[in-house]
C-alpha positions as CSV (number, residue, x, y, z in Angstrom):
1,M,1.0,-81.0,103.0
2,K,0.2,-84.4,101.5
3,K,-1.2,-82.7,98.4
4,V,1.8,-80.4,98.1
5,L,4.2,-83.2,98.2
6,A,2.2,-85.2,95.8
7,L,2.2,-82.2,93.4
8,I,5.9,-81.9,93.6
9,M,6.3,-85.6,92.8
10,A,3.9,-85.2,90.0
11,V,5.9,-82.3,88.6
12,A,9.1,-84.4,88.8
13,M,7.5,-87.5,87.2
14,V,5.4,-86.1,84.4
15,M,7.3,-86.7,81.2
16,T,7.4,-84.5,78.0
17,M,4.4,-86.2,76.5
18,G,2.2,-85.2,79.4
19,V,1.8,-88.8,80.6
20,V,2.1,-89.5,84.4
21,A,4.8,-92.0,84.9
22,F,4.5,-94.4,87.8
23,A,8.0,-95.3,88.9
24,A,8.6,-98.3,91.2
25,E,10.9,-96.2,93.3
26,I,11.4,-92.5,93.8
27,D,14.8,-91.0,94.6
28,A,14.9,-89.9,98.2
29,D,15.9,-86.3,97.2
30,L,13.4,-86.0,94.3
31,M,11.3,-83.4,96.0
32,D,14.2,-81.4,97.3
33,R,15.7,-81.3,93.8
34,F,12.8,-79.3,92.4
35,K,13.4,-76.6,95.0
36,A,16.5,-75.7,93.0
37,D,20.1,-75.4,94.2
38,E,21.6,-72.4,96.0
39,P,22.0,-69.2,93.8
40,Y,24.9,-68.9,91.4
41,V,26.4,-66.0,89.5
42,E,28.9,-65.5,86.7
43,S,32.5,-65.0,87.5
44,G,33.1,-61.4,88.6
45,D,29.5,-60.7,89.6
46,R,29.8,-61.8,93.2
47,A,30.3,-58.9,95.7
48,D,30.5,-60.8,99.0
49,V,29.0,-63.8,100.9
50,D,25.5,-64.4,99.5
51,T,25.8,-61.0,97.8
52,V,25.6,-60.1,94.1
53,K,26.5,-56.8,92.5
54,P,23.6,-54.6,91.3
55,G,22.7,-55.0,87.6
56,K,23.8,-58.6,87.5
57,S,21.9,-61.9,87.2
58,V,21.5,-64.7,89.7
59,Y,20.8,-68.3,88.7
60,Y,19.1,-71.2,90.5
61,F,20.3,-74.4,88.9
62,L,17.4,-76.8,88.0
63,G,19.0,-79.5,85.8
64,D,21.0,-80.6,82.8
65,T,19.1,-81.0,79.5
66,S,20.2,-84.6,79.5
67,D,19.0,-85.7,82.9
68,D,15.6,-86.5,84.3
69,K,15.2,-82.9,85.5
70,A,14.9,-81.9,81.9
71,A,11.7,-83.9,81.5
72,M,10.5,-82.3,84.8
73,V,11.2,-78.8,83.4
74,D,9.5,-79.7,80.1
75,A,6.5,-80.8,82.1
76,L,6.5,-77.5,84.1
77,T,6.5,-75.5,80.9
78,D,3.6,-77.5,79.5
79,E,0.8,-75.1,79.9
80,D,-1.8,-77.9,79.7
81,L,-0.4,-79.5,82.8
82,F,1.0,-76.9,85.1
83,K,1.1,-73.2,85.7
84,I,4.4,-72.0,87.1
85,S,4.5,-68.6,88.7
86,L,7.8,-67.0,89.5
87,D,7.5,-64.3,92.2
88,K,10.1,-61.7,93.2
89,G,9.0,-62.2,96.8
90,D,8.2,-59.6,99.5
91,D,11.7,-58.4,100.3
92,N,12.9,-55.5,98.1
93,A,11.2,-56.8,95.0
94,K,11.7,-53.4,93.3
95,W,15.4,-54.3,92.8
96,I,14.5,-57.3,90.6
97,S,13.9,-56.4,87.0
98,S,12.8,-59.9,85.9
99,I,12.5,-63.5,87.0
100,K,12.0,-66.3,84.5
101,L,12.7,-69.9,83.6
102,V,15.5,-70.2,81.1
103,Q,17.6,-72.8,79.3
104,K,21.0,-71.3,79.0
105,K,24.6,-72.3,78.2
106,F,27.7,-71.0,80.0
107,D,31.2,-71.5,78.6
108,D,32.6,-71.3,82.1
109,P,31.3,-72.8,85.4
110,L,29.2,-70.5,87.5
111,I,30.3,-69.3,90.9
112,K,28.4,-70.2,94.2
113,L,27.1,-67.0,95.7
114,S,27.6,-68.3,99.2
115,D,31.3,-69.0,99.2
116,G,32.7,-68.0,95.7
117,T,33.7,-71.5,94.8
118,E,33.4,-72.8,91.3
119,A,30.4,-75.0,90.5
120,G,31.6,-77.3,87.8
121,K,28.3,-78.8,87.0
122,T,27.0,-75.5,85.6
123,A,29.2,-75.5,82.6
124,G,27.3,-76.4,79.5
125,R,23.5,-76.0,78.8
126,H,21.1,-76.2,81.7
127,W,17.8,-75.1,83.1
128,F,17.8,-72.2,85.5
129,I,15.5,-69.8,87.2
130,E,17.1,-66.5,86.3
131,L,16.7,-63.3,88.3
132,K,18.0,-60.1,86.8
133,T,18.8,-57.4,89.4
134,K,18.6,-53.6,88.9
135,D,21.5,-51.2,89.1
136,F,21.7,-48.7,91.9
137,M,24.4,-46.2,92.9
138,T,24.6,-46.4,96.7
139,D,26.4,-48.5,99.3
140,D,23.1,-49.9,100.6
141,E,22.3,-53.6,100.6
142,Y,19.0,-55.2,99.9
143,K,17.8,-58.8,100.7
144,V,15.8,-60.6,98.1
145,S,13.6,-63.7,98.7
146,P,12.1,-65.0,95.5
147,E,9.4,-67.6,95.4
148,V,8.0,-70.2,93.0
149,T,4.4,-71.4,92.8
150,V,3.4,-74.5,90.8
151,T,-0.3,-75.0,90.1
152,A,-1.8,-78.2,88.7
153,K,-4.2,-77.6,85.7
154,E,-5.7,-81.0,85.7
155,D,-6.4,-84.0,88.0
156,M,-3.5,-86.4,88.5
157,T,-2.8,-89.5,90.5
158,V,0.8,-90.1,91.6
159,K,1.7,-93.1,93.9
160,G,-1.8,-93.2,95.1
161,N,-2.0,-89.5,96.0
162,V,-4.6,-87.5,94.2
163,V,-3.6,-84.1,92.9
164,K,-6.5,-82.0,92.0
165,D,-6.8,-79.3,89.3
166,G,-5.9,-76.1,91.2
167,D,-3.6,-77.7,93.8
168,K,-0.6,-75.5,94.5
169,S,3.0,-76.0,95.7
170,E,4.6,-72.9,97.0
171,L,8.4,-73.0,97.3
172,K,10.7,-70.4,98.6
173,L,14.1,-70.1,96.9
174,A,17.2,-69.3,98.8
175,S,17.5,-65.6,99.7
176,F,20.4,-63.4,98.6
177,W,21.6,-59.9,98.9
178,I,22.3,-57.1,96.4
179,S,25.1,-54.6,97.2
180,N,27.9,-52.7,95.6
181,I,31.5,-53.2,96.7
182,G,32.9,-50.3,98.7
183,I,36.6,-49.3,98.2
184,T,38.7,-46.3,99.3
185,T,41.3,-45.2,96.7
186,D,43.1,-42.1,95.3
187,D,44.4,-43.7,92.1
188,E,42.3,-46.1,90.1
189,T,41.7,-47.2,86.5
190,W,38.2,-48.5,85.6
191,S,37.1,-50.3,82.4
192,A,34.1,-48.7,80.7
193,G,31.0,-50.5,81.8
194,T,32.3,-51.5,85.2
195,G,29.7,-51.3,87.9
196,G,29.1,-52.9,91.3
197,V,31.5,-50.5,93.0
198,I,31.2,-47.5,95.2
199,V,34.3,-45.4,95.7
200,K,35.4,-43.3,98.6
201,P,38.1,-40.8,97.6
202,L,41.2,-40.5,99.8
203,K,40.5,-37.3,101.8
204,N,42.9,-34.3,101.7
205,E,44.9,-35.9,98.8
206,E,45.1,-35.5,95.1
207,N,43.0,-38.2,93.5
208,V,43.4,-39.4,89.9
209,V,40.8,-41.6,88.2
210,E,41.0,-43.0,84.7
211,W,38.5,-44.8,82.5
212,E,39.5,-47.0,79.5
213,D,38.2,-49.4,77.0
214,E,40.1,-52.4,75.6
215,N,42.3,-50.2,73.5
216,D,42.6,-46.6,74.9
217,V,42.2,-44.3,77.8
218,L,38.7,-42.6,77.5
219,A,38.8,-40.0,80.3
220,R,40.7,-38.8,83.3
221,L,39.5,-37.0,86.4
222,T,41.9,-35.2,88.7
223,F,40.8,-33.5,92.0
224,D,42.0,-32.6,95.5
225,A,39.6,-34.4,97.8
226,D,38.2,-32.4,100.7
227,S,38.3,-33.5,104.4
228,D,34.7,-34.8,104.4
229,V,34.6,-36.9,101.2
230,S,31.4,-38.5,99.8
231,K,31.3,-41.8,98.0
232,Y,30.6,-41.9,94.3
233,F,29.6,-44.4,91.6
234,P,32.3,-44.6,88.9
235,K,30.5,-46.4,86.2
236,L,31.1,-45.0,82.7
237,S,29.0,-46.1,79.7
238,T,30.0,-45.6,76.1
239,K,26.8,-47.2,74.7
240,W,24.0,-45.2,73.0
241,D,21.2,-47.5,74.3
242,N,20.0,-45.1,77.0
243,V,21.0,-41.8,75.5
244,K,17.9,-39.7,74.7
245,Y,19.4,-37.9,71.7
246,A,21.1,-40.9,70.1
247,E,19.0,-40.7,66.9
248,L,20.1,-37.1,66.2
249,F,23.6,-38.3,65.6
250,N,22.9,-41.2,63.2
251,D,24.3,-39.3,60.2
252,Q,27.7,-38.7,61.7
253,D,30.5,-40.3,63.8
254,A,29.5,-39.3,67.3
255,F,30.7,-40.7,70.7
256,V,29.0,-40.8,74.1
257,R,30.6,-40.7,77.5
258,Q,27.9,-41.2,80.1
259,W,28.6,-41.4,83.8
260,V,25.7,-43.3,85.3
261,G,23.9,-41.4,88.0
262,T,25.8,-38.2,87.4
263,P,28.1,-38.6,90.5
264,S,29.2,-35.6,92.4
265,I,32.9,-35.2,93.3
266,S,34.0,-34.2,96.8
267,S,36.8,-31.8,96.1
268,T,38.1,-28.5,97.5
269,S,37.7,-26.9,94.1
270,R,36.2,-28.0,90.8
271,A,37.8,-31.2,89.5
272,T,39.6,-31.3,86.2
273,L,38.0,-33.6,83.7
274,E,39.9,-34.6,80.6
275,L,37.8,-36.3,77.9
276,I,40.1,-38.0,75.3
277,V,39.0,-36.7,71.9
278,P,37.9,-39.8,69.9
279,Y,38.7,-38.3,66.4
280,V,42.4,-39.4,66.5
281,D,43.7,-42.2,64.4
282,E,46.5,-44.7,65.1
283,D,49.1,-42.2,63.8
284,D,47.9,-39.7,66.4
285,E,46.4,-37.5,63.6
286,L,43.1,-35.8,63.9
287,T,40.6,-37.3,61.4
288,V,38.3,-34.2,61.5
289,D,38.9,-30.5,61.6
290,E,39.5,-29.3,65.2
291,G,37.1,-26.4,64.6
292,S,34.3,-28.7,63.7
293,I,34.3,-30.8,66.9
294,I,31.4,-30.0,69.2
295,V,30.9,-31.3,72.8
296,Y,27.3,-31.6,74.0
297,E,25.9,-32.3,77.5
298,E,22.5,-33.4,78.6
299,T,20.9,-31.3,81.3
300,E,18.7,-32.4,84.2
301,D,15.7,-31.3,82.0
302,G,16.8,-33.6,79.2
303,E,18.0,-30.7,77.1
304,L,21.0,-31.0,74.9
305,I,23.4,-28.1,75.2
306,D,26.7,-27.1,73.5
307,I,29.4,-26.8,76.1
308,T,32.4,-26.6,73.7
309,D,33.2,-23.1,74.9
310,K,33.3,-24.2,78.6
311,G,36.5,-26.3,77.9
312,S,39.5,-26.3,75.7
313,F,41.2,-28.7,73.2
314,D,44.9,-29.4,73.6
315,Y,47.5,-32.1,74.1
316,N,48.2,-33.1,77.7
317,D,51.5,-34.3,79.3
318,D,50.8,-37.8,78.0
319,D,50.5,-36.5,74.4
320,E,46.8,-37.3,74.4
321,Y,44.5,-34.9,72.5
322,V,41.9,-34.0,75.1
323,F,38.9,-31.8,75.8
324,T,39.5,-30.4,79.3
325,M,36.9,-28.8,81.5
326,K,36.2,-28.0,85.2
327,T,33.4,-29.7,87.0
328,R,32.0,-30.9,90.3
329,Q,29.7,-33.5,88.8
330,L,30.1,-36.1,86.0
331,G,27.3,-36.2,83.5
332,T,26.6,-37.3,79.9
333,Y,28.8,-35.9,77.2
334,I,28.6,-36.4,73.4
335,F,31.4,-35.7,70.9
336,A,30.1,-34.7,67.5
337,E,31.8,-33.7,64.3
338,A,28.9,-31.5,63.2
339,P,26.1,-29.6,65.0
340,V,22.6,-30.9,65.5
341,T,19.8,-28.3,65.0
342,E,17.8,-29.6,68.0
343,A,20.6,-28.7,70.4
344,A,20.0,-25.5,72.5
345,D,22.5,-22.7,72.8
346,D,24.6,-22.9,76.0
347,E,23.3,-20.1,78.2
348,V,24.7,-21.6,81.4
349,P,27.3,-19.4,83.1
350,A,30.8,-20.8,82.5
351,D,31.5,-21.3,86.2
352,E,28.3,-23.3,86.8
353,V,28.9,-27.0,87.5
354,P,27.4,-29.5,85.1
355,V,23.8,-30.3,86.0
356,D,22.3,-33.5,87.3
357,T,21.0,-35.9,84.6
358,D,19.0,-38.2,86.8
359,K,15.9,-37.7,84.7
360,V,17.7,-39.2,81.7
361,N,17.8,-43.0,81.8
362,P,21.2,-44.1,82.9
363,G,23.4,-46.4,80.8
364,T,23.5,-50.1,81.7
365,G,26.9,-51.3,80.5
366,F,29.9,-50.9,78.3
């Protein structure tokens, strides 16, 4: 223990030039400060007490670039002096995509994960240990317990305590949980890219769900929920980042509507999905020939199929020009103004539900 404490003091006292500084006094909380504060998140990323939404980042505050912690972190990142190892820990490490030391600036204060209060000191540029969590599409919750190991890479003497090359300090960071927020609703509007939520439809009722961006409605789902409803993940992505066939559409204006995880809909009959046609200008005029618009879908085998004949184009009661189809499952759909030769003919029976696209990498944001 004596060596561990000495190592922590050495970490805190080694300056940017790599010289051990012998201070006359050491702050009483010096060692504790290296252990980092409680976890923080950006506003909107907190799901509950000590709980972050999947796909979001958690931050452990180390110090301002202007205070003595900055020198400490500079020392930590000096590969000639120390080796710092950030470990995802033994608890559900598979839900952490990365853990690293970062210097980052936030325009707004972060939020304490414990109680949701604002942490004013985190506005501005600071040093953090950053953990990025992975997205998942269930109402499960997972505990994460990250760890930090600091190893000296040369002999040091601090306050009379000898720290040998190879001495280690193992520190456990405060644990936290990852979970989606669960809600029950029959009438909801989601912004594209919104995750961290699991929805339970209102049973035996008509449910209407809309998705929108900052300007327009993108899609609408209407269905009569059955008496034994299942929860679904409502996240819609409009980004091409994780669409397998994105490169095939580089020579035209094409638009993707990708429901992450291809959620199934608990309904008494197939739900009505209205996809707002994106080829309409501000004067509500079509910018392409109606006959040239093609709607593609990705299958569970990663195949691109033309499903234009499985739906219809028309104006709805809100005077929106839409492509309407029946479905029990939301997938990945692409609007194109011209065909792509690599797409397969649609040989799927018209009454077959859209297939699962779990094998295609899901989108990760708006």
